[in-house]
C-alpha positions in Angstrom: 25.4 -76.1 -25.5 27.0 -72.8 -24.5 25.5 -73.4 -20.7 26.9 -76.7 -21.4 30.2 -75.5 -22.1 30.5 -73.2 -19.4 29.2 -75.5 -16.3 31.6 -78.1 -17.8 34.3 -75.4 -17.5 33.7 -75.2 -13.6 31.1 -72.2 -13.8 28.2 -72.3 -11.4 25.2 -70.4 -10.7 26.2 -69.2 -7.3 29.6 -68.2 -9.4 27.0 -66.4 -12.1 24.6 -64.6 -9.0 27.8 -63.3 -7.1 29.1 -61.5 -10.4 25.3 -59.9 -11.2 25.5 -58.8 -7.4 29.0 -57.9 -7.6 28.3 -55.5 -10.7 25.9 -53.6 -9.0 28.1 -52.6 -6.2 30.7 -51.9 -8.7 28.4 -50.3 -10.9 27.4 -48.0 -7.8 31.4 -47.8 -6.6 32.5 -46.4 -10.5 29.6 -43.5 -10.7 30.2 -42.3 -6.8 33.9 -42.6 -7.5 33.6 -40.8 -10.7 30.8 -37.7 -9.9 34.0 -36.9 -7.1 36.3 -36.8 -9.5 34.5 -35.3 -12.1 32.6 -31.8 -10.2 33.5 -29.9 -13.1 30.7 -29.9 -15.9 31.3 -33.4 -17.4 29.1 -35.6 -15.2 27.2 -36.9 -17.7 29.9 -39.5 -18.6 30.0 -40.9 -15.0 26.5 -41.6 -15.1 27.2 -43.7 -18.3 30.0 -45.2 -17.0 27.9 -46.5 -13.5 24.9 -47.4 -16.4 27.6 -49.5 -18.8 28.5 -52.1 -15.5 25.3 -51.6 -14.0 23.6 -53.3 -17.4 26.2 -56.7 -17.2 24.0 -57.6 -14.1 20.7 -58.8 -15.8 23.4 -60.7 -17.9 24.8 -62.6 -15.3 21.8 -63.2 -13.6 20.4 -64.6 -16.6 23.2 -66.7 -16.8 23.0 -67.6 -13.3 19.6 -69.0 -13.7 20.2 -71.1 -17.0 23.0 -72.6 -15.3 20.5 -73.2 -11.9 18.4 -75.0 -14.8 21.1 -77.0 -15.9 22.5 -78.3 -12.7 18.5 -78.8 -11.8 18.2 -81.1 -14.8 21.6 -82.8 -14.9 20.6 -83.9 -11.0 16.8 -85.0 -12.3 18.6 -87.3 -14.6 21.2 -88.7 -12.4 18.3 -90.3 -10.7 
């Protein structure tokens, strides 16, 4: 039912896939930027931030797959 509400709100599978790819890019960029800013001893924090943002990607991909299935089922039922 969450997928139905998201779809009714205008979220499509393409949006979720773009968010997943964007989170991968943001993860890499945040890691790269924070390692340059934290050249001293605390590089672990930079790694953790990059991993945290990178963990969003599977969630967005999962939402994209669920929305794609919902969209496909909706097209089949309309025929």
